[in-house]
C-alpha angles and dihedrals in degrees: 000000000000127000126219116257113246114250128210120248091252091053091050092049090049089052091051091051092050106036123055093192089059090049091052092051093045092050092047091054091045093052096035108028096170097049126086116236107219107189113205116114087018088075089065092050091047091051092051092048091048088051089053092051091048091051096247090115126034098195135025124194118185116199112182138133118275120279096034095116095256094138093041093053103034103030104032112022099032097051090045090049093049095044090047089059098034116019090189093059116126115219129181117203118182119205131176096247144023095244091051090050092052092047094050093044093051092051094045093047094044122103096248103075095033097042097094100026099071107118 
């Protein structure tokens, strides 16, 4: 059994700037410290969102059952990731209700998720 080598804070911050999957996991642990983040189908969502940011895909629609981290990945982490790299980016997130929209927007705009993404 091998153990992961410890990384310095600057190496970790560089990883967060470069890798959206790491940002998603970091944000999940920051918002849900007592819950395990098990990345499986999330890798597919992350790949599609990265394709959208790179311009390889103009639109992304995610249809999945509730409680599969759709909102966390697409409405919290992804806007924070994009705005961390390009503060002038324009992002449209659609949610089923006004209260949900306000909740998601306040988390995505807050300093927590974007704090270590800024390029």
